[in-house]
BALO-894908 format. One line per 4 residues: number of its first residue (from 1); their letters; for each residue x, y, z of C-alpha. Coordinates in nm, 2 decimals, always signed. Layout:
% residues N
NUM) A) X:Y:Z; ...
This chain:
% residues 241
1) XXXX) +0.00:+0.00:+0.00; +0.18:+0.31:-0.13; +0.08:+0.67:-0.09; -0.28:+0.73:-0.01
5) XXXX) -0.41:+0.45:-0.23; -0.66:+0.24:-0.06; -0.92:-0.03:-0.17; -1.07:-0.36:-0.04
9) XXXX) -0.81:-0.62:-0.13; -0.57:-0.80:+0.10; -0.28:-0.55:+0.06; -0.49:-0.22:+0.06
13) XXXX) -0.80:-0.32:+0.25; -0.96:-0.21:+0.58; -0.71:-0.40:+0.79; -0.43:-0.18:+0.68
17) XXXX) -0.60:+0.15:+0.64; -0.46:+0.26:+0.98; -0.10:+0.28:+0.82; -0.21:+0.59:+0.62
21) XXXX) -0.50:+0.69:+0.82; -0.43:+0.65:+1.20; -0.78:+0.77:+1.28; -0.89:+0.42:+1.16
25) XXXX) -0.82:+0.31:+1.50; -1.00:+0.61:+1.67; -1.27:+0.62:+1.93; -1.58:+0.67:+1.71
29) XXXX) -1.52:+0.47:+1.39; -1.80:+0.32:+1.17; -1.96:+0.09:+1.08; -2.06:-0.09:+1.40
33) XXXX) -2.28:-0.39:+1.50; -2.60:-0.26:+1.63; -2.74:-0.47:+1.92; -3.12:-0.37:+1.92
37) XXXX) -3.18:-0.46:+2.28; -2.88:-0.27:+2.39; -2.99:+0.06:+2.21; -3.17:+0.29:+2.44
41) XXXX) -3.50:+0.44:+2.34; -3.47:+0.81:+2.35; -3.81:+0.99:+2.36; -3.64:+1.31:+2.28
45) XXXX) -3.57:+1.18:+1.93; -3.83:+1.30:+1.69; -3.90:+1.17:+1.34; -3.65:+1.23:+1.07
49) XXXX) -3.79:+1.46:+0.78; -3.66:+1.40:+0.42; -3.74:+1.64:+0.16; -3.61:+1.51:-0.17
53) XXXX) -3.88:+1.66:-0.38; -3.65:+1.91:-0.57; -3.35:+1.67:-0.61; -3.11:+1.76:-0.88
57) XXXX) -2.87:+1.47:-0.97; -2.57:+1.57:-1.15; -2.41:+1.23:-1.26; -2.37:+0.87:-1.17
61) XXXX) -2.02:+0.73:-1.17; -1.79:+0.44:-1.07; -1.52:+0.62:-0.86; -1.31:+0.31:-0.82
65) XXXX) -1.47:+0.21:-0.49; -1.84:+0.22:-0.54; -2.12:+0.35:-0.76; -2.19:+0.71:-0.66
69) XXXX) -2.48:+0.95:-0.76; -2.39:+1.31:-0.70; -2.64:+1.60:-0.65; -2.64:+1.98:-0.67
73) XXXX) -2.62:+2.07:-0.30; -2.59:+2.43:-0.25; -2.95:+2.57:-0.22; -3.13:+2.35:+0.03
77) XXXX) -3.33:+2.17:-0.25; -3.28:+1.82:-0.10; -3.25:+1.80:+0.28; -3.27:+1.58:+0.58
81) XXXX) -3.36:+1.73:+0.92; -3.52:+1.64:+1.26; -3.43:+1.33:+1.46; -3.07:+1.39:+1.62
85) XXXX) -2.99:+1.67:+1.39; -3.00:+2.04:+1.50; -3.00:+2.18:+1.16; -3.11:+2.08:+0.80
89) XXXX) -2.83:+1.90:+0.60; -2.81:+1.90:+0.23; -2.80:+1.57:+0.03; -2.45:+1.56:-0.13
93) XXXX) -2.44:+1.19:-0.29; -2.54:+0.85:-0.23; -2.34:+0.53:-0.29; -2.37:+0.16:-0.23
97) XXXX) -2.17:-0.12:-0.05; -2.22:-0.48:-0.14; -2.07:-0.83:-0.13; -1.99:-1.11:-0.38
101) XXXX) -2.24:-1.35:-0.52; -2.41:-1.52:-0.24; -2.24:-1.31:+0.02; -2.36:-1.04:+0.25
105) XXXX) -2.23:-0.69:+0.19; -2.37:-0.45:+0.43; -2.14:-0.24:+0.64; -2.34:-0.21:+0.96
109) XXXX) -2.48:-0.53:+1.11; -2.77:-0.60:+1.34; -2.70:-0.84:+1.63; -2.42:-0.98:+1.42
113) XXXX) -2.64:-1.02:+1.11; -2.55:-0.86:+0.78; -2.76:-0.76:+0.47; -2.71:-0.80:+0.10
117) XXXX) -2.61:-0.44:+0.05; -2.61:-0.10:+0.22; -2.71:+0.24:+0.08; -2.56:+0.56:+0.22
121) XXXX) -2.72:+0.89:+0.16; -2.45:+1.15:+0.25; -2.56:+1.50:+0.37; -2.36:+1.79:+0.48
125) XXXX) -2.44:+2.07:+0.73; -2.39:+2.41:+0.56; -2.39:+2.59:+0.90; -2.11:+2.38:+1.04
129) XXXX) -1.91:+2.39:+0.71; -1.93:+2.77:+0.69; -1.80:+2.78:+1.05; -1.52:+2.52:+1.04
133) XXXX) -1.45:+2.50:+0.67; -1.41:+2.13:+0.63; -1.54:+1.80:+0.75; -1.23:+1.70:+0.95
137) XXXX) -1.27:+1.98:+1.20; -1.66:+1.98:+1.22; -1.77:+1.76:+1.50; -2.11:+1.68:+1.34
141) XXXX) -2.05:+1.81:+1.00; -2.21:+1.51:+0.81; -2.52:+1.31:+0.84; -2.54:+0.98:+0.67
145) XXXX) -2.86:+0.78:+0.64; -2.79:+0.41:+0.62; -3.05:+0.18:+0.45; -3.02:-0.20:+0.46
149) XXXX) -3.10:-0.39:+0.13; -3.23:-0.75:+0.15; -3.18:-0.98:-0.14; -3.50:-1.07:-0.34
153) XXXX) -3.63:-1.12:-0.69; -3.82:-0.78:-0.67; -3.68:-0.53:-0.92; -3.48:-0.24:-0.81
157) XXXX) -3.66:+0.10:-0.86; -3.37:+0.31:-0.98; -3.16:+0.60:-0.86; -3.43:+0.83:-0.71
161) XXXX) -3.36:+0.88:-0.34; -3.74:+0.89:-0.25; -3.80:+0.55:-0.41; -3.51:+0.41:-0.22
165) XXXX) -3.68:+0.48:+0.12; -3.86:+0.22:+0.32; -4.22:+0.27:+0.44; -4.10:+0.31:+0.80
169) XXXX) -3.83:+0.58:+0.89; -3.77:+0.44:+1.25; -3.40:+0.45:+1.30; -3.10:+0.39:+1.52
173) XXXX) -2.86:+0.68:+1.55; -2.49:+0.72:+1.69; -2.18:+0.93:+1.65; -1.94:+0.78:+1.41
177) XXXX) -1.72:+0.83:+1.10; -1.68:+0.79:+0.73; -1.65:+0.42:+0.65; -1.40:+0.50:+0.38
181) XXXX) -1.06:+0.69:+0.40; -1.00:+0.96:+0.53; -1.24:+0.81:+0.79; -1.32:+1.15:+0.95
185) XXXX) -1.50:+1.11:+1.27; -1.75:+1.39:+1.19; -2.07:+1.18:+1.10; -2.41:+1.16:+1.28
189) XXXX) -2.53:+0.82:+1.16; -2.90:+0.75:+1.11; -2.95:+0.39:+1.03; -3.30:+0.29:+0.93
193) XXXX) -3.44:-0.01:+1.08; -3.66:-0.14:+0.79; -3.47:-0.29:+0.49; -3.55:-0.22:+0.14
197) XXXX) -3.56:-0.49:-0.13; -3.31:-0.53:-0.40; -3.30:-0.80:-0.66; -3.01:-1.04:-0.71
201) XXXX) -3.01:-0.93:-1.08; -2.95:-0.57:-0.97; -2.66:-0.67:-0.73; -2.53:-0.87:-1.03
205) XXXX) -2.51:-0.55:-1.23; -2.30:-0.39:-0.94; -2.07:-0.67:-0.95; -2.00:-0.64:-1.32
209) XXXX) -1.83:-0.31:-1.24; -1.45:-0.30:-1.19; -1.23:-0.17:-0.93; -0.97:+0.07:-1.04
213) XXXX) -0.64:+0.14:-0.87; -0.28:+0.02:-0.85; -0.34:-0.29:-1.06; -0.48:-0.12:-1.36
217) XXXX) -0.40:-0.41:-1.59; -0.60:-0.65:-1.37; -0.96:-0.65:-1.42; -1.10:-0.70:-1.08
221) XXXX) -1.47:-0.71:-1.02; -1.60:-0.46:-0.77; -1.76:-0.66:-0.49; -1.71:-0.69:-0.12
225) XXXX) -1.65:-0.34:-0.09; -1.74:-0.29:+0.26; -1.56:-0.22:+0.59; -1.63:-0.47:+0.88
229) XXXX) -1.78:-0.34:+1.21; -1.55:-0.14:+1.43; -1.54:-0.13:+1.81; -1.81:+0.06:+1.98
233) XXXX) -1.57:+0.20:+2.25; -1.83:+0.30:+2.48; -2.05:+0.50:+2.25; -2.43:+0.50:+2.30
237) XXXX) -2.67:+0.38:+2.02; -3.01:+0.55:+2.06; -3.33:+0.43:+1.91; -3.62:+0.63:+1.77
241) X) -3.89:+0.39:+1.90
């Protein structure tokens, strides 16, 4: 692993990220294993409110690590608010993590159980960013909405965030980090409890994508692009219901 290249292979994967990113061994790293009966119900947690009606997607791309859909995010057109958040957060992008054929690929797990895939909708807080300048120094500069995907024969609905939401928005929340380098510990995680359905055919299309990186001459299929759960280190997971 040279420079700041990182990936999901044996030589550049999560187990060695700490060599270039020491915060990988920090106190609020993500993902985690969520144990429902140990999560405390917080009556002060209100519902999360998602306003994606005026979403403006810019592009969809393979960034070498995942499939990413980016949005125009400067005018409060697409926001998440409520729940554990003090201010509205703008939708910046969403991306996926998934496993190989027949394998689970979610990053967060629930009582040790993983899902076929996990969708992350990444939002940023304009108020915090204007104050601190960058995510690395903002204590809660990002809000990531995590959604589990279960394998099924049902067709996937496409890249519209509203279509990707389950019927229930009950959630767990905790303070964590980005799950990819630079692993900044500046994320308020909101993990929805109800999974959505994704077809094995759709996951197969994801797996046809290729990783890019050091070994450009090797065609390595993009799969198992997830970080394993990290130690909780005394953090509290709160539940909305």
